[in-house]
C-alpha positions in Angstrom: 108.2 102.2 122.8 108.1 99.0 120.9 110.7 97.8 118.2 109.6 95.5 115.4 112.3 93.7 113.4 112.4 93.4 109.5 109.8 90.8 108.5 107.2 91.8 111.0 103.7 91.9 109.4 101.9 95.3 109.5 99.0 93.8 111.4 101.4 92.9 114.2 102.3 96.6 114.8 100.0 97.9 117.6 101.0 101.6 117.2 102.4 103.6 114.3 104.6 106.6 115.3 103.3 109.3 112.8 106.7 111.1 113.0 108.4 108.1 111.5 107.6 106.3 108.2 107.5 102.6 108.1 109.1 100.9 105.2 107.3 97.8 103.9 106.6 95.4 101.0 104.5 92.4 100.1 106.2 89.1 100.8 104.6 87.6 97.7 105.7 90.6 95.6 109.0 91.9 97.2 110.2 93.7 94.1 108.2 96.9 95.2 108.8 98.7 98.5 106.6 101.4 100.0 106.6 103.8 103.0 104.0 105.4 105.0 103.3 107.0 108.4 100.4 104.5 108.9 99.6 102.2 106.0 96.1 101.6 107.3 94.9 105.3 107.2 97.7 107.5 105.6 99.0 107.9 102.1 101.4 105.3 100.8 104.4 106.3 98.8 107.1 104.5 96.9 109.9 103.5 99.2 112.7 103.4 96.7 113.6 104.8 93.3 112.7 101.5 91.4 109.1 101.6 92.9 108.8 105.4 92.2 109.8 104.7 88.5 107.3 101.8 88.3 104.5 104.0 89.7 105.4 106.7 87.2 105.1 104.0 84.4 101.6 103.2 85.8 102.6 99.7 87.0 99.8 97.9 88.8 101.1 96.8 92.1 99.7 93.7 94.0 96.3 93.6 95.5 97.4 91.4 98.5 95.9 92.7 101.9 98.0 95.5 103.4 97.9 93.8 106.8 100.0 90.9 105.2 102.8 93.2 104.1 106.0 93.1 106.2 108.4 95.8 107.3 111.7 95.8 105.4 113.8 97.5 108.1 113.5 97.6 111.9 110.7 99.9 112.9 110.4 101.6 116.3 107.1 103.1 117.4 
């Protein structure tokens, strides 16, 4: 089991534990946070009420590569 501290880029995570969601955001656009079981192959959901409200209002989120996004909280997989 590996533990990744907040700020780790998604591409540095070698294995995603599909029983636990990873919380992440774009370091260039940190105002929106997301969660997913595996951001590279699973659905991505809003990670907080503000992002959920923005999604409901059809806000366009960034187009930065998902691999560059960073975890917002410690993640163990």
